[in-house]
C-alpha angles and dihedrals in degrees: 000000000000124000129165132165137181122232099253113201099170121017094194094052093042093053098037117147092259094047092047091049090049090051093049096043093049093045085235132170125235123177112187140155132192139181121267098181111019117114096191105141090218088068096061110150091032099068116084099201137027126232089276092054095252111149121239108259109261097016094109090057090051093050090047092052092048093046092048092050090048093049089052090050089243091119131035114215101197131185115228092255091052091049091049092051091049092052091046091052090060090072089067098052120106127186131210140160119247127215091273091057094251122140110244131184132208138168136229087216107057091179090068117091108237114200108184124166120190115210120206 
């Protein structure tokens, strides 16, 4: 099992429009978690609503940006079990070079879905 997280001090700043575009355009990876219902004052900037249920200013815009990018398949919002299956599938990928000199990939487990994106 693989799990990694970043220390997220401010959800809104971390997933600003420019940062999200940078992540998408660089085909980057970001694994982050935050707290939906923890009122610990030390976690300010990572809590989406106060004790009265009022949303943090700007959080709706962040969720909208993330949802739009996901709907356009620019961003993959994976559950931990999906991420684990994806990482496990990597052990079955093999690479070769075809007659045209192109790198090709194949798997010894054809039933596994292999989603590979090459970035130039």
